[in-house]
N, C-alpha and C positions, 0 to 999 in steps of 0.2 A: 413601426419596426423599421430596423434599417439592417440590410445585409453586409457581410464581412466586406472591407475594402479589397479591391482587386490587388491580387498579388504582385509585387514590385519583380522586375527581372532579377535573375539571382546576382547577389554580390560577392565578391571574393571575401571572406571573413578573415581579417589579420589575426595572426597567431596570438598577438598580446591579449585580444578581445576574450580568450579562453580564462585568462588570470583571474577575473574576478570570481568566476564559478570556484575556481580551484580554491580561493583565498576563503569563500565563505564556507566550504567545506572544512577548510582547515580551521578556520575561527570556531565552528560549530564543534570541530574535534579537541581543540586545546584550550580555548578561553574559559569553558565552565570549569575546569580542573586549575589552570594557571591564575586566572583573574574570575574568580566566581562573582565577587559581588560587582565588579564593572560588567560582566555579560549579564547578569540579571537586571542590571538596569537599562542597558544599551543596546541588548541584541537586536531591537528592533531598529534602531539607527544604523548599526551595522550593516543588517540585511539590506534597507532601504538605499545606504550609500553604494554598496557594491552592486546593488542591481539597477542603480542610474547610470552606471558607466555604460552598459550595452545600450540601455534603453536611449540615452542621449546619442551614442553614435548611431544607431540605426535610425533615428528621427532625424537627426541633424545632418549626418554625413551621407548615409545610405539613401535616406528617403524612404526608409522601408517601414511604413505605418501598419501595414497589413500585419507584418510578424507580432508588432506590439499588440495591436488590436485581438489577433488570435491567441496571443498569451493571456490577454485579459480575459479573453472568453473563457479559455480553459481554465485558468484560476478561479473565476467565479463559479464554474461547473464543480470544481474539485472543492472548494472551500464549502459550497451549498450542500454537497453530498456528505461531506466529512462533519460540518458542523450541524446538519439536521439529524444525522444518526447520533451524534454525541449528545445533543440537547434530549432528544428523544428517549434515549436508552439511560439517560439521568434520572428518567421516571419511571425506569422499571428496576424493581428490586427482586433479586433473585437470591434465596438462602438454600443451602445444599445440606441436607441432613447428614450427620455422622462424622466421622473423623475422615479428614484428607489425608488418606493413605498413599503411598506411591501408586498402587492398582487404581485406586479412585482417580488420582489426579490423571493418571495415562489414559484413563477410560475419558475422562473429561476433554482431554486433548484430542482423541480419537472423534469425540461427539462434534467438537468443535472443528475438525478437519471436513467432516461430512456436512455440518450446518453451513460452513464457508461456500459450498457449491450451491446452496439454496438461497442463502440471503446475502451473499457476496463476501468478501474477506473483511471489509470495512464493516459491515452490518454484524458479523459475528464477532469481529472483535470489540466493537463498542457495546453488543450485548453481554459478552461473557467475560470482560477483563475485570470488571468490578466482582462479579461472583469469584472468579478465581483468586482474586486477591484475598478476599474476604474467607473463603475457605481454607486458604493456607497462612492466615494472619498469624499465626504463632511461629511461623518459622520460614516466611516467605524471604527469597533472596534474589540476585540480580539473575541467575540461571533460569529461575521461574517465568520471569517476564521474558527473557530471551527467547527459551523455547516456546512459549506462546506465540511469540511474533514469528518464529520460524514456521510452525505449523499452522495456526489459526488464521493468521494474518497474510500468509504468504503461500507456503507449499500445499495446503489444503485446498485451496480454491482453483486447482488445475483441470477441473472435469466438465465445467460448463462455462458459457459467456457470462452467466450472472457471477460466476467465482470471482474473477480478476479484471479489472479494466483493459488489459491487452488482449484477453480473450473477446470481450466484448466489442471491441475495436474491429477484431478479426471478423465476428458474427456480423456487424453492421457493413463490412465490406463484402461479405458473401460466403464466407466459411459456414457451413451447416452447423445447427444448433448443437446436434449430438456428436459432431466430428471429434471433439477432445475425449469425450466419453468413450469412444469407440477406438481411439489411438492410444489414450494417455492413462489408461486405468491401471495398466501394470506398473511404469514408472512411478505413478502417483501412488500405489500402494508401496513400492520399494522404498521411497523417500521417506514418506510419512511413517512407516514400521520401523525405519532404521533412526530417524529423529527421536521417535517416542520411546522406542527400545532404550537408546541411549539415556533419554531423560529418566527413564524409569531407575536406571541403575545410579545414576546421581542422586536422584531424589530419595531413594533408598537410604543413601548415606547420610542425607540431610535429615531424614525420619528419624534414624536412629540416635542422632545427636541430642534431640529433643527429651528431657525427662518425660515418662509416661504420665506422671500426674498431671503436668504442665498441659499436656496434649489432650487429657481428658476433660482438664476444666475448662480448656478454650472452647470445646465443642459440644460440650454437655447439653447446651440450651439450642443447639441448632436444629431446625427442622426444614424440610424442603417446602419451600412456598415461592409464589410468583405474585408479586402484586404490580399492578399496573397494566391490564389488559387492554384498555384503551390505548395506551401507549405502544402497545405491541402493535394494534391494528395500523396506526399512524405510522410505525416503522415498515410495517409493510407496504403502506401507501407511499412511502419514499423509494421503495425498489420499483414499484409501479409506475413511478415517475421516470425512472431510469429506462423504462422500456417503452416511453411513449413513442407514436410513430414519428418517422424521420422527420415530416413536414413541421411537427410542433418542436423537434430538438432544433431544427434550423432557424427556427423564428427567433429572434433577438432583438432586444431592446436596445438602442444605440451600436448594435452589431456586437454587444457583449453579453448581456443577461437574458438568457434562455429561458424558455417557458417552464421546463422542469426545476432549473434552478428557484425560479420564483414558486413555484407549487411546493418544492420541499421546504424552503425556508417558511412558508406560510404553515406546513403541518408541524414544523418545529415551534413556532411561535404558540400554535393551539395547544400542543404538547406542554409545553413550559407554563403556560397559564393555567391548564387545568391539573398539573401536578401538585398534589398536597406538599407544603413546605417541610412537614416532617419526614417526607419520602426522599426530597432532595438532601436533607441533612442526614438521613440513614447511609445515602449514597457518597456522602461527602462531596456533593456536586457544586462547582464553581465553574465559572467561564474562563479560569486561569489557563489551563491547559489549551483550550482552543484558541485563545487570544495568543498564545505563544507559535502554535503552529501555523495561524493565520499570517502573523508578521514575517516569520522565517520563511515562510513558502512564498510570499511575495518577491524576496531576492532570489530564491532559487528558481522560479519560474522565469524571473528575468534574465538571470545570469546563465541559464542553461539554453537560451535562445540560440547564441553563436554555436555552443557545442552540438545542437541538434542540427544546425544548418551546416555544419562542417561534416557532420555524419551523413546528411543527405546528399552532400554534394560528391563524396568520396568516392563513388562508384563501387562501391563493394561487390566483390564477388567471391562465391564460397566454392571450394572443392568438396567438401565433405560435410556431411550434417553436423558432425562433432565439432568442425570449425565454427559454423553458424551458432551453435549451442552455447560454446564458450564464448563467443564474440558478442552475440546479444546477451548474454549472461553478464560478463564483465561490464557492460555498459549500463544495463539495467539496474545494477548494485548502485549506481552514482547518479545516473541520469533517472527521470520517470521512467519506469517500466514500460507504461503505455505507447508514448510516441517513440521508444526505442525499438518495441515490437513493430510498429507501423514502417518505420525507417528501413528496418532489416526484410521485412516482407515486402515492400516494394522495390528494393534492390535486388532479391532474390527472384522476383517476377520480372523485372526488367531484365535481368541477364537471360531468362528464358523467353523473352520478347513477349512478355503479358503486362498488361497494365493493371494495376491495384485499385483504380477506380471503377472498374468494369466486374460486376458480380459475378458475371459468367465465366470471366477469365480468372477470376479468384477461385471460383468452383473448379474449374480446369487444372489449376494449379494445385488445388487441395487434393484431388484425384491422383493426378500423375506425380506430383513431388511430394508426397505424404511425410517421407522422413524428414526433409528439409523443412518443411512447415512445423511438423511437431517439434524438431530441434530449436527453431525460432521461438515458438510458442513456451516451450518447457524451460528454455534459458532465461526469457523475459520474466515467467512467473516464479520460478524456483528462486531464481538469484536476486529478486527483488527483496529478498530477506537477508542480504549481505551487508546493507547498513541501514540505519535509521531513516536515511532518505530514499530507499530504493522503492518503497511503495508508501502510498500515503498514511494507512493507519499506523504504520510503523512508529514514527514520533509521536503520533497521538497516544498510543499504548506508553510509551516511554513517560509522556507528561502526566497521564493518569496515574501511573504508578508512583510518580515522585510527589504528587499530591497526596498519595495515601501513605507517605512517607517510606516508601520502598525504595533502597538504594539500588539505583540501576546502573549498569556500565555507561563510561563515558563513550562519546562516538568512537574514540580510538580503541578503549578498552573493549567494546562491543565487537570490534573487528580483530582486535589481536587475541581475545580471549575465547572468542565464540565462533564468529565466521570463518575465519582462516583455518583454526585447528579442527573445529567440528564441521560446520556446514560445507565448507568447500571440499573435502575428502569424499563426504557422501553424495556430494551433487557430482563430483568428477567421476566416481565409480558407477553410479546411476546413467550418466552421460555416456561413459565407456561401454557398458553392458548392454544398453538399448540402443544406442546410436552409433558408437564406433566400431563394432563388430561387423 
């Protein structure tokens, strides 16, 4: 075992070093539409080339090997969790009986929102996305995928530390396990009820366009069934790995590969070997979506190091919870929402003379500054749905949907057609009602 390298003294980040992150986001937004064949063949090279710029500067100019090692450790943990859940859920086949009416779809999303707090947004997303596509196969469109991301992959998981990575970081730092359930249940209900209600209206219009004989023909043979109970047990095993004791979490080979990551990978290997080929075939399982996510997030994790360091060095101060809500939210939509949450929490506690690395002081902050902590947490969780890179499951859901021949919005289309006109007004209204007044 080898610990993380000692942190180097803070080095001023040149502003130009933020450009690779912006360029990678721009490439993901535009190239799949403007140059689809180029992007399909070379997206990994683009991600690696842009990621190499800050990596080389940090290593050769700043001498900051600690940040690179920390990013590598975070990446391996991320890809181990995403990958293991993807592989294991690929061996679980769920079919839903009856016609996928708008009410059934709305109930399915509500169930996913609740389940996200029990098995995490990533676990619920990987478990439910294939049944969601299958039950709507005769009329599925991009908005079905987008609202699944909104509810199941993000806004649903705001009540427990299991639900979303930012809340898990807060729990590890000292926020009580039931704190979000106690303080966030009302905004959680409001956001998800509005999203599911709006989805119900849109889905009803979509439902009426499909001729009834087509709907009946497509769903006549469907029955509720769950195949792959062994894989369900292994899926729960992955969640157990997430909550291994801190001592095991901190043990890393070469300072990068953690004990939970190795255990998750082993569970995924067992699940893959024991899954019958016909079940993989029924799920249209392949490693293509995981491969795409793995390469692109190498670039994202490397290019966002300067952005996160700039955020941490900015000395943020908050005058009101609503400012913290939109501040944490706007950055969580483009940066990974977990480190954004931690950076805002550390800044807010620092302004109050408290240390985020002391669990007792985190508890003091949670008790004395509850509105501010709630604002940071809700901003990080809810706004993670703002783009495909705001939260880990988002891009994986897009990739799985495209593997099943579903036409999903582009990166830019996702924002212009859904995030800005639909998600943002709902989140702004909820923020004003519960935090701004």
